[in-house]
The first five atom37 places (N, CA, C, CB, O) and aatype in JSON, in Angstrom:
{
  "aatype": [20, 20, 20, 20, 20, 20, 20, 20, 20, 20, 20, 20, 20, 20, 20, 20, 20, 20, 20, 20, 20, 20, 20, 20, 20, 20, 20, 20, 20, 20, 20, 20, 20, 20, 20, 20, 20, 20, 20, 20, 20, 20, 20, 20, 20, 20, 20, 20, 20, 20, 20, 20, 20, 20, 20, 20, 20, 20, 20, 20, 20, 20, 20, 20, 20, 20, 20, 20, 20, 20, 20, 20, 20, 20, 20],
  "atom_mask": [
    [1, 1, 1, 1, 1],
    [1, 1, 1, 1, 1],
    [1, 1, 1, 1, 1],
    [1, 1, 1, 1, 1],
    [1, 1, 1, 1, 1],
    [1, 1, 1, 1, 1],
    [1, 1, 1, 1, 1],
    [1, 1, 1, 1, 1],
    [1, 1, 1, 1, 1],
    [1, 1, 1, 1, 1],
    [1, 1, 1, 1, 1],
    [1, 1, 1, 1, 1],
    [1, 1, 1, 1, 1],
    [1, 1, 1, 1, 1],
    [1, 1, 1, 1, 1],
    [1, 1, 1, 1, 1],
    [1, 1, 1, 1, 1],
    [1, 1, 1, 1, 1],
    [1, 1, 1, 1, 1],
    [1, 1, 1, 1, 1],
    [1, 1, 1, 1, 1],
    [1, 1, 1, 1, 1],
    [1, 1, 1, 1, 1],
    [1, 1, 1, 1, 1],
    [1, 1, 1, 1, 1],
    [1, 1, 1, 1, 1],
    [1, 1, 1, 1, 1],
    [1, 1, 1, 1, 1],
    [1, 1, 1, 1, 1],
    [1, 1, 1, 1, 1],
    [1, 1, 1, 1, 1],
    [1, 1, 1, 1, 1],
    [1, 1, 1, 1, 1],
    [1, 1, 1, 1, 1],
    [1, 1, 1, 1, 1],
    [1, 1, 1, 1, 1],
    [1, 1, 1, 1, 1],
    [1, 1, 1, 1, 1],
    [1, 1, 1, 1, 1],
    [1, 1, 1, 1, 1],
    [1, 1, 1, 1, 1],
    [1, 1, 1, 1, 1],
    [1, 1, 1, 1, 1],
    [1, 1, 1, 1, 1],
    [1, 1, 1, 1, 1],
    [1, 1, 1, 1, 1],
    [1, 1, 1, 1, 1],
    [1, 1, 1, 1, 1],
    [1, 1, 1, 1, 1],
    [1, 1, 1, 1, 1],
    [1, 1, 1, 1, 1],
    [1, 1, 1, 1, 1],
    [1, 1, 1, 1, 1],
    [1, 1, 1, 1, 1],
    [1, 1, 1, 1, 1],
    [1, 1, 1, 1, 1],
    [1, 1, 1, 1, 1],
    [1, 1, 1, 1, 1],
    [1, 1, 1, 1, 1],
    [1, 1, 1, 1, 1],
    [1, 1, 1, 1, 1],
    [1, 1, 1, 1, 1],
    [1, 1, 1, 1, 1],
    [1, 1, 1, 1, 1],
    [1, 1, 1, 1, 1],
    [1, 1, 1, 1, 1],
    [1, 1, 1, 1, 1],
    [1, 1, 1, 1, 1],
    [1, 1, 1, 1, 1],
    [1, 1, 1, 1, 1],
    [1, 1, 1, 1, 1],
    [1, 1, 1, 1, 1],
    [1, 1, 1, 1, 1],
    [1, 1, 1, 1, 1],
    [1, 1, 1, 1, 1]
  ],
  "atom_positions": [
    [[132.25, 104.06, 148.78], [131.07, 104.6, 149.43], [130.9, 106.06, 149.03], [131.16, 104.45, 150.97], [131.82, 106.86, 149.2]],
    [[129.75, 106.4, 148.51], [129.47, 107.79, 148.11], [129.02, 108.6, 149.32], [128.39, 107.83, 146.99], [128.32, 108.08, 150.2]],
    [[129.41, 109.85, 149.36], [128.98, 110.74, 150.44], [127.6, 111.28, 150.12], [129.99, 111.9, 150.64], [127.35, 111.7, 148.99]],
    [[126.72, 111.29, 151.1], [125.35, 111.77, 150.89], [125.28, 113.26, 151.19], [124.36, 110.99, 151.78], [125.76, 113.72, 152.22]],
    [[124.68, 114.01, 150.27], [124.5, 115.45, 150.47], [123.24, 115.72, 151.27], [124.43, 116.19, 149.12], [122.27, 114.97, 151.19]],
    [[123.26, 116.78, 152.03], [122.1, 117.23, 152.78], [121.56, 118.46, 152.05], [122.46, 117.55, 154.3], [121.92, 119.59, 152.39]],
    [[120.69, 118.27, 151.05], [120.23, 119.34, 150.18], [119.54, 120.52, 150.87], [119.32, 118.77, 149.19], [119.82, 121.66, 150.52]],
    [[118.64, 120.29, 151.84], [117.96, 121.45, 152.44], [118.9, 122.46, 153.08], [116.99, 120.98, 153.47], [118.51, 123.6, 153.3]],
    [[120.13, 122.07, 153.39], [121.07, 122.98, 154.03], [121.97, 123.7, 153.03], [121.92, 122.22, 155.01], [122.81, 124.5, 153.43]],
    [[121.81, 123.42, 151.77], [122.71, 123.99, 150.76], [122.1, 125.19, 150.05], [123.08, 122.93, 149.75], [122.17, 125.28, 148.83]],
    [[121.5, 126.1, 150.79], [120.93, 127.31, 150.2], [121.96, 128.42, 150.2], [119.67, 127.74, 150.96], [122.79, 128.51, 151.1]],
    [[121.9, 129.27, 149.18], [122.86, 130.36, 149.04], [122.15, 131.71, 149.1], [123.64, 130.23, 147.73], [120.95, 131.8, 148.83]],
    [[122.89, 132.73, 149.44], [122.41, 134.11, 149.39], [122.8, 134.71, 148.05], [122.98, 134.96, 150.57], [123.85, 134.38, 147.5]],
    [[121.97, 135.59, 147.51], [122.35, 136.28, 146.29], [122.94, 137.65, 146.58], [121.15, 136.43, 145.38], [123.74, 138.15, 145.79]],
    [[122.58, 138.27, 147.7], [123.09, 139.58, 148.11], [122.95, 140.63, 147.0], [124.56, 139.46, 148.53], [123.87, 141.42, 146.76]],
    [[121.82, 140.63, 146.35], [121.54, 141.63, 145.32], [120.5, 142.61, 145.84], [121.04, 140.95, 144.01], [119.54, 142.23, 146.51]],
    [[120.72, 143.87, 145.53], [119.75, 144.91, 145.91], [118.7, 145.02, 144.81], [120.46, 146.28, 146.14], [119.03, 145.2, 143.64]],
    [[117.45, 144.9, 145.2], [116.34, 145.06, 144.27], [115.31, 145.98, 144.9], [115.7, 143.67, 143.9], [115.43, 146.37, 146.07]],
    [[114.31, 146.33, 144.13], [113.25, 147.18, 144.67], [112.4, 146.41, 145.68], [112.36, 147.73, 143.54], [111.73, 147.02, 146.51]],
    [[112.41, 145.09, 145.61], [111.63, 144.27, 146.54], [112.26, 144.14, 147.91], [111.43, 142.9, 145.96], [111.59, 143.77, 148.87]],
    [[113.56, 144.44, 148.02], [114.22, 144.29, 149.32], [114.86, 145.61, 149.8], [115.27, 143.2, 149.24], [115.92, 145.59, 150.42]],
    [[114.23, 146.71, 149.51], [114.77, 148.02, 149.88], [115.06, 148.14, 151.37], [113.81, 149.11, 149.48], [116.05, 148.77, 151.76]],
    [[114.23, 147.55, 152.2], [114.42, 147.64, 153.66], [115.69, 146.92, 154.12], [113.22, 147.05, 154.37], [116.15, 147.15, 155.23]],
    [[116.25, 146.07, 153.28], [117.4, 145.27, 153.66], [118.69, 145.68, 152.97], [117.12, 143.83, 153.37], [119.69, 144.98, 153.08]],
    [[118.69, 146.82, 152.26], [119.89, 147.25, 151.54], [121.09, 147.46, 152.47], [119.6, 148.54, 150.79], [122.21, 147.14, 152.09]],
    [[120.87, 147.99, 153.65], [122.0, 148.2, 154.57], [122.57, 146.87, 155.05], [121.56, 149.06, 155.78], [123.78, 146.74, 155.23]],
    [[121.71, 145.88, 155.25], [122.17, 144.55, 155.66], [122.94, 143.89, 154.52], [120.98, 143.66, 156.09], [123.97, 143.25, 154.74]],
    [[122.44, 144.05, 153.29], [123.13, 143.5, 152.12], [124.5, 144.13, 151.97], [122.28, 143.72, 150.84], [125.47, 143.44, 151.67]],
    [[124.6, 145.44, 152.18], [125.9, 146.13, 152.12], [126.86, 145.56, 153.16], [125.72, 147.64, 152.33], [128.03, 145.3, 152.87]],
    [[126.36, 145.38, 154.38], [127.21, 144.88, 155.47], [127.68, 143.46, 155.17], [126.45, 144.92, 156.81], [128.86, 143.15, 155.37]],
    [[126.8, 142.61, 154.71], [127.18, 141.23, 154.4], [128.11, 141.16, 153.19], [125.95, 140.38, 154.16], [129.02, 140.33, 153.15]],
    [[127.88, 142.02, 152.21], [128.71, 142.03, 151.0], [130.14, 142.44, 151.3], [128.12, 142.96, 149.96], [131.07, 142.0, 150.63]],
    [[130.33, 143.29, 152.31], [131.68, 143.75, 152.64], [132.29, 142.97, 153.8], [131.65, 145.23, 152.97], [133.41, 143.28, 154.23]],
    [[131.58, 141.98, 154.32], [132.09, 141.24, 155.47], [132.94, 140.05, 155.03], [130.94, 140.76, 156.35], [132.95, 139.65, 153.87]],
    [[133.66, 139.5, 156.0], [134.49, 138.33, 155.72], [133.63, 137.07, 155.51], [135.48, 138.1, 156.86], [134.16, 136.03, 155.11]],
    [[132.34, 137.15, 155.76], [131.45, 136.0, 155.62], [130.79, 135.91, 154.25], [130.39, 136.05, 156.67], [130.01, 134.99, 154.0]],
    [[131.08, 136.85, 153.36], [130.44, 136.86, 152.04], [130.65, 135.54, 151.31], [130.98, 138.01, 151.2], [129.7, 135.0, 150.73]],
    [[131.86, 135.02, 151.31], [132.14, 133.77, 150.62], [131.35, 132.62, 151.21], [133.64, 133.46, 150.67], [130.84, 131.77, 150.48]],
    [[131.24, 132.58, 152.53], [130.47, 131.52, 153.18], [129.0, 131.55, 152.78], [130.58, 131.63, 154.69], [128.37, 130.5, 152.66]],
    [[128.47, 132.74, 152.57], [127.06, 132.89, 152.23], [126.77, 132.67, 150.75], [126.58, 134.25, 152.63], [125.66, 132.28, 150.39]],
    [[127.75, 132.92, 149.89], [127.48, 132.93, 148.46], [128.15, 131.8, 147.68], [127.91, 134.23, 147.88], [127.81, 131.57, 146.52]],
    [[129.1, 131.09, 148.28], [129.82, 130.03, 147.58], [129.12, 128.7, 147.81], [131.29, 129.97, 148.04], [128.83, 128.33, 148.95]],
    [[128.86, 127.98, 146.74], [128.13, 126.72, 146.83], [129.04, 125.58, 147.27], [127.47, 126.39, 145.49], [129.65, 124.91, 146.43]],
    [[129.12, 125.37, 148.56], [129.92, 124.29, 149.12], [129.0, 123.17, 149.56], [130.79, 124.8, 150.3], [128.02, 123.43, 150.27]],
    [[129.28, 121.95, 149.17], [128.41, 120.85, 149.61], [128.55, 120.61, 151.11], [128.73, 119.56, 148.83], [129.64, 120.71, 151.67]],
    [[127.44, 120.29, 151.73], [127.43, 119.93, 153.15], [127.0, 118.47, 153.22], [126.45, 120.87, 154.0], [125.93, 118.1, 152.74]],
    [[127.84, 117.66, 153.82], [127.59, 116.23, 153.85], [126.93, 115.81, 155.15], [128.88, 115.47, 153.66], [127.21, 116.38, 156.21]],
    [[126.05, 114.81, 155.07], [125.32, 114.34, 156.24], [126.26, 113.87, 157.34], [124.37, 113.22, 155.85], [126.0, 114.09, 158.52]],
    [[127.35, 113.21, 156.96], [128.31, 112.73, 157.95], [128.92, 113.9, 158.73], [129.42, 111.92, 157.26], [129.14, 113.79, 159.94]],
    [[129.19, 115.01, 158.05], [129.74, 116.19, 158.71], [128.73, 116.76, 159.7], [130.13, 117.26, 157.68], [129.1, 117.14, 160.81]],
    [[127.46, 116.83, 159.31], [126.42, 117.33, 160.21], [126.27, 116.42, 161.43], [125.08, 117.44, 159.47], [126.14, 116.89, 162.56]],
    [[126.28, 115.11, 161.19], [126.18, 114.16, 162.3], [127.34, 114.34, 163.29], [126.15, 112.72, 161.78], [127.13, 114.35, 164.5]],
    [[128.55, 114.48, 162.75], [129.71, 114.67, 163.62], [129.62, 115.96, 164.41], [130.98, 114.65, 162.79], [129.97, 116.0, 165.59]],
    [[129.15, 117.03, 163.76], [129.02, 118.31, 164.46], [128.07, 118.18, 165.64], [128.52, 119.41, 163.5], [128.42, 118.55, 166.76]],
    [[126.86, 117.65, 165.4], [125.87, 117.59, 166.47], [126.23, 116.55, 167.52], [124.5, 117.28, 165.89], [125.81, 116.67, 168.67]],
    [[126.99, 115.53, 167.15], [127.44, 114.53, 168.12], [128.45, 115.16, 169.1], [128.08, 113.32, 167.4], [128.48, 114.8, 170.27]],
    [[129.25, 116.1, 168.62], [130.3, 116.71, 169.43], [129.92, 118.06, 170.02], [131.53, 116.86, 168.62], [130.67, 118.6, 170.84]],
    [[128.79, 118.63, 169.63], [128.38, 119.95, 170.11], [127.9, 119.85, 171.56], [127.27, 120.54, 169.21], [127.29, 118.86, 171.96]],
    [[128.16, 120.88, 172.32], [127.71, 120.97, 173.7], [126.78, 122.17, 173.84], [128.91, 121.09, 174.67], [127.02, 123.23, 173.25]],
    [[125.72, 122.01, 174.6], [124.78, 123.1, 174.81], [125.24, 123.94, 175.99], [123.35, 122.56, 175.05], [125.7, 123.41, 177.0]],
    [[125.1, 125.27, 175.86], [125.48, 126.14, 176.97], [124.48, 127.3, 177.07], [126.94, 126.68, 176.78], [123.86, 127.68, 176.08]],
    [[124.34, 127.85, 178.26], [123.48, 129.01, 178.47], [124.29, 130.26, 178.22], [122.87, 129.01, 179.89], [125.46, 130.35, 178.6]],
    [[123.65, 131.24, 177.59], [124.31, 132.52, 177.3], [123.47, 133.63, 177.91], [124.49, 132.73, 175.75], [122.26, 133.67, 177.71]],
    [[124.1, 134.53, 178.64], [123.39, 135.68, 179.18], [122.82, 135.43, 180.56], [122.28, 136.08, 178.26], [123.04, 134.37, 181.16]],
    [[122.09, 136.41, 181.06], [121.51, 136.34, 182.4], [120.18, 135.6, 182.35], [121.32, 137.76, 182.99], [119.74, 135.16, 181.29]],
    [[119.55, 135.47, 183.51], [118.26, 134.78, 183.57], [117.16, 135.56, 182.84], [117.86, 134.54, 185.02], [116.2, 134.97, 182.37]],
    [[117.31, 136.88, 182.76], [116.32, 137.69, 182.04], [116.48, 137.52, 180.53], [116.46, 139.18, 182.42], [115.5, 137.6, 179.78]],
    [[117.67, 137.29, 180.1], [117.98, 137.2, 178.68], [118.45, 135.78, 178.39], [119.06, 138.25, 178.26], [119.65, 135.52, 178.32]],
    [[117.5, 134.87, 178.22], [117.85, 133.48, 178.04], [118.14, 133.18, 176.58], [116.74, 132.57, 178.57], [117.4, 133.59, 175.68]],
    [[119.22, 132.48, 176.36], [119.58, 132.04, 175.01], [120.41, 130.79, 175.15], [120.35, 133.15, 174.23], [121.08, 130.57, 176.16]],
    [[120.37, 129.97, 174.13], [121.19, 128.76, 174.13], [122.16, 128.86, 172.96], [120.32, 127.47, 174.04], [121.8, 129.35, 171.89]],
    [[123.36, 128.4, 173.16], [124.34, 128.39, 172.1], [124.97, 127.0, 172.04], [125.42, 129.48, 172.32], [124.85, 126.21, 172.97]],
    [[125.63, 126.73, 170.95], [126.33, 125.46, 170.78], [127.78, 125.74, 170.48], [125.69, 124.61, 169.67], [128.1, 126.69, 169.77]],
    [[128.65, 124.92, 170.99], [130.07, 125.06, 170.71], [130.69, 123.67, 170.62], [130.78, 125.91, 171.79], [130.11, 122.69, 171.1]],
    [[131.85, 123.61, 170.02], [132.56, 122.34, 169.93], [133.84, 122.46, 170.7], [132.84, 121.95, 168.45], [134.61, 121.5, 170.76]]
  ]
}
């Protein structure tokens, strides 16, 4: 059985500074020096079965006060 890829989720960041993204140079610097750089720039396949398992096991929770409503997911 072949594993099915979920292509729309396999986008990568380039983290390159150009004249078109001058407003984001500080963010690019922060991401380039962070521990998440590999996660953002390395082309790792994401399989549909993995996504299904994640959402099947994820639980919804409220984060913050009633004025600051947000939802988060955790496993």
